[in-house]
C-alpha positions as semicolon CSV with decimal commas, in nm:
position;residue;x (nm);y (nm);z (nm)
1;M;0,000;0,000;0,000
2;A;0,136;0,344;-0,091
3;F;0,205;0,603;0,177
4;W;-0,036;0,860;0,029
5;S;-0,335;0,635;0,096
6;Q;-0,266;0,642;0,470
7;Y;-0,378;0,966;0,631
8;N;-0,146;0,944;0,934
9;M;0,180;0,881;0,744
10;E;0,399;1,178;0,660
11;P;0,700;1,163;0,428
12;L;1,009;1,363;0,524
13;R;1,090;1,667;0,311
14;K;1,428;1,732;0,153
15;R;1,419;2,096;0,258
16;S;1,397;2,035;0,635
17;F;1,756;1,977;0,738
18;E;2,046;2,139;0,917
19;V;2,421;2,086;0,890
20;Q;2,614;2,155;1,209
21;I;2,992;2,186;1,210
22;D;3,156;2,261;1,544
23;G;3,362;2,577;1,531
24;T;3,154;2,754;1,267
25;D;2,932;2,953;1,508
26;G;2,591;2,951;1,350
27;F;2,599;2,942;0,973
28;S;2,440;2,598;0,961
29;F;2,112;2,751;0,839
30;L;2,290;2,879;0,527
31;A;2,352;2,529;0,394
32;K;2,171;2,514;0,061
33;S;2,219;2,142;0,006
34;V;2,404;1,841;0,140
35;N;2,413;1,486;0,020
36;K;2,364;1,223;0,288
37;P;2,633;0,961;0,345
38;T;2,661;0,676;0,100
39;L;2,808;0,338;0,176
40;E;2,936;0,108;-0,095
41;T;3,129;-0,211;-0,135
42;E;3,301;-0,375;-0,425
43;V;3,247;-0,735;-0,526
44;N;3,522;-0,995;-0,550
45;E;3,453;-1,293;-0,769
46;Y;3,615;-1,632;-0,715
47;R;3,591;-1,928;-0,945
48;L;3,533;-2,264;-0,782
49;I;3,562;-2,530;-1,048
50;N;3,251;-2,455;-1,259
51;Q;3,084;-2,185;-1,046
52;V;3,155;-1,821;-0,971
53;V;3,110;-1,717;-0,609
54;K;3,083;-1,349;-0,515
55;F;3,192;-1,190;-0,188
56;P;3,167;-0,828;-0,075
57;T;3,480;-0,633;0,014
58;V;3,513;-0,401;0,312
59;P;3,245;-0,126;0,298
60;K;3,366;0,223;0,213
61;W;3,200;0,553;0,306
62;N;3,195;0,813;0,028
63;E;3,263;1,183;0,079
64;I;2,980;1,432;0,116
65;T;2,939;1,775;-0,041
66;I;2,785;2,073;0,137
67;K;2,684;2,384;-0,057
68;Y;2,659;2,709;0,140
69;I;2,521;3,044;0,031
70;E;2,769;3,326;0,094
71;T;2,627;3,631;0,271
72;A;2,775;3,973;0,340
73;D;2,719;3,939;0,715
74;Q;2,849;3,585;0,776
75;D;3,160;3,575;0,551
76;I;3,158;3,197;0,524
77;S;3,455;3,190;0,286
78;K;3,686;3,350;0,542
79;R;3,568;3,117;0,822
80;L;3,614;2,807;0,610
81;Q;3,957;2,919;0,494
82;K;4,064;2,964;0,858
83;M;3,941;2,613;0,935
84;M;4,124;2,464;0,636
85;T;4,452;2,656;0,653
86;P;4,679;2,698;0,955
87;K;4,713;3,059;1,068
88;Q;5,090;3,064;1,018
89;S;5,065;2,961;0,652
90;I;4,840;3,258;0,570
91;N;5,043;3,530;0,740
92;S;5,404;3,424;0,782
93;G;5,463;3,131;0,550
94;W;5,433;2,762;0,620
95;T;5,625;2,608;0,908
96;A;5,647;2,245;1,014
97;D;5,471;2,309;1,345
98;A;5,190;2,517;1,189
99;I;4,954;2,219;1,173
100;E;5,005;2,133;1,541
101;K;4,931;2,493;1,645
102;H;4,615;2,506;1,435
103;P;4,302;2,543;1,655
104;M;4,137;2,239;1,496
105;G;4,441;2,019;1,575
106;Q;4,518;1,929;1,215
107;Q;4,472;2,104;0,885
108;G;4,104;2,095;0,790
109;K;4,014;1,859;1,077
110;L;3,666;1,919;1,215
111;A;3,585;1,864;1,581
112;A;3,238;1,728;1,497
113;M;2,986;1,735;1,216
114;T;2,616;1,646;1,216
115;I;2,333;1,638;0,961
116;I;1,988;1,661;1,120
117;Q;1,667;1,578;0,929
118;Y;1,348;1,740;1,067
119;D;0,982;1,654;1,023
120;S;0,704;1,908;0,958
121;K;0,677;1,985;1,331
122;K;1,048;2,080;1,342
123;S;1,142;1,786;1,560
124;P;1,454;1,586;1,466
125;K;1,375;1,257;1,294
126;S;1,724;1,138;1,203
127;T;2,073;1,253;1,292
128;W;2,386;1,157;1,102
129;K;2,713;1,188;1,295
130;F;3,057;1,147;1,142
131;K;3,376;0,992;1,279
132;N;3,695;1,192;1,211
133;P;3,557;1,434;0,952
134;F;3,789;1,674;0,773
135;I;3,760;1,918;0,485
136;R;3,901;1,774;0,164
137;S;3,834;2,075;-0,058
138;I;3,662;2,410;-0,070
139;N;3,534;2,572;-0,389
140;F;3,471;2,940;-0,315
141;G;3,239;2,985;-0,614
142;D;3,271;3,215;-0,911
143;N;3,181;3,567;-1,017
144;D;2,985;3,649;-1,330
145;Y;2,857;3,987;-1,453
146;S;2,578;3,822;-1,650
147;S;2,424;3,646;-1,350
148;D;2,222;3,754;-1,048
149;D;2,255;3,419;-0,869
150;F;2,382;3,373;-0,514
151;I;2,745;3,284;-0,457
152;E;2,773;2,919;-0,355
153;V;3,062;2,785;-0,151
154;E;3,108;2,412;-0,197
155;V;3,278;2,209;0,077
156;V;3,376;1,845;0,034
157;V;3,407;1,653;0,362
158;V;3,574;1,314;0,403
159;Y;3,526;1,094;0,711
160;D;3,606;0,747;0,842
161;W;3,247;0,635;0,893
162;A;2,901;0,769;0,974
163;Y;2,631;0,650;1,207
164;L;2,262;0,725;1,224
165;E;2,091;0,812;1,551
């Protein structure tokens, strides 16, 4: 039976989510989109006389991409650059101990990251948490005189694994 024939069942909406990254101080509401974690495995095939037997390999978590909208008040680009790049490498050139002195501990390392999915009553329905997340890349967007679109900042995050609460 389809969900739309049951009056008390409510599907979750794509638009009701929040991305929280510790150390970013409140620009989680500016996340335009985020893809949820994906888990995949490869298949190994072994031939046993006249049959082929298939076995899965170790599961691998794929990276996620977050797109933020840049605003004049929040200056997301500057905050993300500070998270990704040690302070010494911006001002005084790179030094070997710059990564250890970085406030996040390592270059691009995030203290914690969470994706929360809400229902229509604004109560959390699912929460994705990530183990050892770090920023792999940041695309600060582009400028174009012929466009009136918002500037999007794209952040790619890599992690060891994710779990759903």
